N, C-alpha and C positions, 0 to 999 in steps of 0.2 A: 243234505241240502246246504249246510253251512260251508262245506268245502267247495261246492260249485259257486256259491256267492263270493267266496274269498278268491277263487281262481278268476272269476269274472272281474272283480275289482282290480286284481293285479294286472290283468290283460289290458284294462282300460287305462290304468296309470302308466304302464309301459308304453302304450301307444302314444299317449299324450307327451311323455318325456322324449320319445324319439322325434316326434313331429316338432316340438318346441326347440330341441337341440339344433335342428336344421335351420332355424330362423335366427339363432343368436349369433353374435359376433363379439370379438374382443378388440380392444385398442389400448394404446398407451395413454394413461391418464395423467401422468406427471413427468414432464421432461422440460425443465425451464430453458435449457440450452437450445432446444428446438423452437421455442416460442418467443424468445427474447430477441428483439431487433438488434442487429449489429451494424447494419449499413443501410443507407437510403440511396436509391437509384432513381433518377428522373426518367420518365417514360411516357408513352402515348398509347391510349387504348386503340387497338387495331380492329377489334370486333367485339360486339355485344349482342348476344342472342337470348331471347326468352326461353326458359326451361322450367320444368316442374321438379321440385325437390320433395322427397318423401323420407321421413324418419320413422323407422319401425322399431319397436321395443320387443316385440314377440308376445306382448300381452294379449293382443287380439287373437293370435293363433292359439294360445293356451286356453283362453276363455272359450273360444269357439270349439276347440277340441274337447274340452270337458263337457260343455253343453251338448255337443253332438253325440258324445258317448252315452250320456244320460238318456237323451231322447231316442237314440238308436237302440238302446237296451230294451225299450218298450215294444220293439217289433218282434213278432213271433211268440211261440209259447214254450218251446224247448230251450235247453241250455245252448245248444249249437246255434240255433237261430238268433237267440239273444246276444251271444258273443259275436256273431258275424254282424249283426245290426249295430252293436256297440262299436266294433272296429270301423265299419263303414261310416257311421255317424261321427266318430272321432276324426277321421281323415277329412271328411267333407266339411265338418264344422271348423276344423283347423284351417283349411283352405279358405273358407268363407270369412273367418275371423281375420286372417292375414290380409285378405283383399279389403275388407271393411276398414281395418286400421290404416291401411295405406291411403284409402280414399279420404278418411277423416283428417289424417295428419299431413296431407299433401299441401304445398304452397308454391306460389310463383317466385321465381328468382331469375337471375341473368348469368349466363356464362360469359365471363370477361376474359379477353386475351390482351395482354400488354407486351409491347416491345420496349425493353429497358436495358441499357448497357450492352446491346448486341445479343441479348437473350430473350426468349419468349417465355412469359409466365401466364398461366391460366388459373382461374379460380371461379367459384360460384359465389355471387354476391346477392344479398337480400336487401341491399341499401336502397333507400328511397330519398331523393330521386336517384334512379339508376345511372351508372356511368354509361356514356354513349361513345361511339366511334369518334376519335379525334380529341377526346378529352385528355388533358395533361394530368399525370398522376405521379406520385412517389411510390416506389415499390420498396418495402422494408424487407430486408433479408436477414437470416440468422448467420451464425458462424460458418455454416456449411454452404452458404449461398442460396439456400432454399427460401422461397417467398414466405413471409410471415403475414404480411398485410399489404393492401393497396389503399392509399388514401388520395383524395383529390388534391391537386396542387393549384396554387393561386398565382403562379408566375406567368 
């Protein structure tokens, strides 16, 4: 009986790890040459549209997957039925947790397009009040010419 419980636990943990690995992402966390402004270009906002921004950490999927596995293991009376219930509960709980986290952490923003120095720059802005079409701005760029920031201009 202990061997079946151990196999069931390993199956649940493996399912949770696989599902959570699919929702994680990596990014560069320290690169000062990419984030330090090197040049300021004057420009004009050519478009400004409302969008929804969602930031997910994967915690919702992990918690939902674990909870679903625990609840799913209560289905049926044999080892096979409990293992199948645990797997199905893990996947359904992970999907539900992922969706719930997205709904909770979603917020309004604007997609801003700017024409500066003959180039087009796009960004997502959560600034309040938002930049509107026709607003004059300064586009701050790094050493590679990539946009670092857009700030309102008062000229």
